[in-house]
C-alpha beads as a LAMMPS data file, in Angstrom:
LAMMPS data file: protein, C-alpha beads

83 atoms
82 bonds

1 atom types
1 bond types

-500.0 500.0 xlo xhi
-500.0 500.0 ylo yhi
-500.0 500.0 zlo zhi

Masses

1 110.0

Atoms # bond

1 1 1 -23.260 -24.034 20.891
2 1 1 -25.243 -23.037 17.272
3 1 1 -24.416 -19.332 18.847
4 1 1 -21.256 -19.494 19.774
5 1 1 -20.343 -21.261 16.336
6 1 1 -23.148 -18.280 15.749
7 1 1 -20.867 -15.785 16.321
8 1 1 -17.349 -16.733 15.287
9 1 1 -18.390 -17.150 11.947
10 1 1 -19.727 -13.463 12.507
11 1 1 -16.036 -11.688 14.434
12 1 1 -14.277 -13.908 11.755
13 1 1 -16.158 -12.245 8.957
14 1 1 -15.878 -9.142 10.523
15 1 1 -12.170 -9.895 10.609
16 1 1 -12.066 -10.750 6.986
17 1 1 -13.836 -7.957 5.704
18 1 1 -12.216 -5.328 7.949
19 1 1 -8.897 -6.711 5.983
20 1 1 -10.507 -6.496 3.351
21 1 1 -11.313 -2.865 3.364
22 1 1 -7.576 -1.264 5.854
23 1 1 -6.541 -3.522 2.215
24 1 1 -8.039 -1.663 -0.492
25 1 1 -8.544 1.874 1.072
26 1 1 -5.423 2.380 3.383
27 1 1 -3.022 0.183 2.541
28 1 1 -2.512 2.222 -0.596
29 1 1 -2.858 5.547 0.837
30 1 1 -0.221 5.058 3.480
31 1 1 1.909 3.354 1.541
32 1 1 2.500 6.479 -0.942
33 1 1 2.989 9.100 1.909
34 1 1 5.185 7.335 4.735
35 1 1 6.914 6.071 1.252
36 1 1 7.929 9.018 -0.291
37 1 1 8.494 10.488 3.812
38 1 1 10.797 8.160 4.322
39 1 1 13.070 8.316 1.109
40 1 1 13.103 12.171 1.856
41 1 1 13.880 11.974 5.492
42 1 1 16.155 9.689 5.031
43 1 1 18.179 9.817 1.082
44 1 1 16.705 13.754 0.273
45 1 1 15.874 11.947 -2.354
46 1 1 12.720 13.027 -3.947
47 1 1 10.655 9.872 -4.452
48 1 1 6.867 10.585 -6.671
49 1 1 3.929 7.918 -7.740
50 1 1 0.835 7.585 -9.041
51 1 1 -1.552 5.747 -6.066
52 1 1 -0.023 2.157 -5.646
53 1 1 -2.382 -0.871 -5.606
54 1 1 -2.552 -3.337 -3.704
55 1 1 -4.824 -6.917 -4.140
56 1 1 -5.279 -8.514 -1.038
57 1 1 -7.070 -11.846 -1.293
58 1 1 -3.804 -12.925 -4.096
59 1 1 -0.991 -9.771 -1.705
60 1 1 0.252 -7.948 -4.654
61 1 1 1.225 -4.949 -4.406
62 1 1 1.570 -2.964 -7.978
63 1 1 3.348 0.747 -8.056
64 1 1 3.065 3.011 -11.765
65 1 1 5.028 5.815 -12.189
66 1 1 7.479 5.263 -10.161
67 1 1 10.234 8.431 -10.238
68 1 1 13.144 8.821 -8.459
69 1 1 15.236 11.555 -8.357
70 1 1 18.391 12.671 -6.407
71 1 1 18.159 15.451 -3.460
72 1 1 18.946 18.138 -7.357
73 1 1 16.208 16.970 -8.744
74 1 1 17.581 14.846 -11.911
75 1 1 16.228 11.841 -13.068
76 1 1 17.461 8.215 -10.592
77 1 1 14.826 5.537 -11.630
78 1 1 12.129 5.838 -13.345
79 1 1 9.126 2.397 -13.881
80 1 1 6.059 2.661 -15.730
81 1 1 4.772 -0.215 -13.525
82 1 1 6.665 -1.879 -11.094
83 1 1 4.744 -5.894 -9.512

Bonds

1 1 1 2
2 1 2 3
3 1 3 4
4 1 4 5
5 1 5 6
6 1 6 7
7 1 7 8
8 1 8 9
9 1 9 10
10 1 10 11
11 1 11 12
12 1 12 13
13 1 13 14
14 1 14 15
15 1 15 16
16 1 16 17
17 1 17 18
18 1 18 19
19 1 19 20
20 1 20 21
21 1 21 22
22 1 22 23
23 1 23 24
24 1 24 25
25 1 25 26
26 1 26 27
27 1 27 28
28 1 28 29
29 1 29 30
30 1 30 31
31 1 31 32
32 1 32 33
33 1 33 34
34 1 34 35
35 1 35 36
36 1 36 37
37 1 37 38
38 1 38 39
39 1 39 40
40 1 40 41
41 1 41 42
42 1 42 43
43 1 43 44
44 1 44 45
45 1 45 46
46 1 46 47
47 1 47 48
48 1 48 49
49 1 49 50
50 1 50 51
51 1 51 52
52 1 52 53
53 1 53 54
54 1 54 55
55 1 55 56
56 1 56 57
57 1 57 58
58 1 58 59
59 1 59 60
60 1 60 61
61 1 61 62
62 1 62 63
63 1 63 64
64 1 64 65
65 1 65 66
66 1 66 67
67 1 67 68
68 1 68 69
69 1 69 70
70 1 70 71
71 1 71 72
72 1 72 73
73 1 73 74
74 1 74 75
75 1 75 76
76 1 76 77
77 1 77 78
78 1 78 79
79 1 79 80
80 1 80 81
81 1 81 82
82 1 82 83
């Protein structure tokens, strides 16, 4: 029985580590690329933002220097920081 508990513990720790790594490293890059592409494809608007920051501990997302422009390039919306 102790061997099974040890394996379960290692499995849970591994999943937690994977969640943290994906949250800090992969999610911000993926979010930035997909958000910019999605808005351009669906609306024609141009979205520009610094690399988003995701905190997997308190499940918060911070976007800095977010700028949304009309298809012709005129500014539509801008935030220095959005949390």
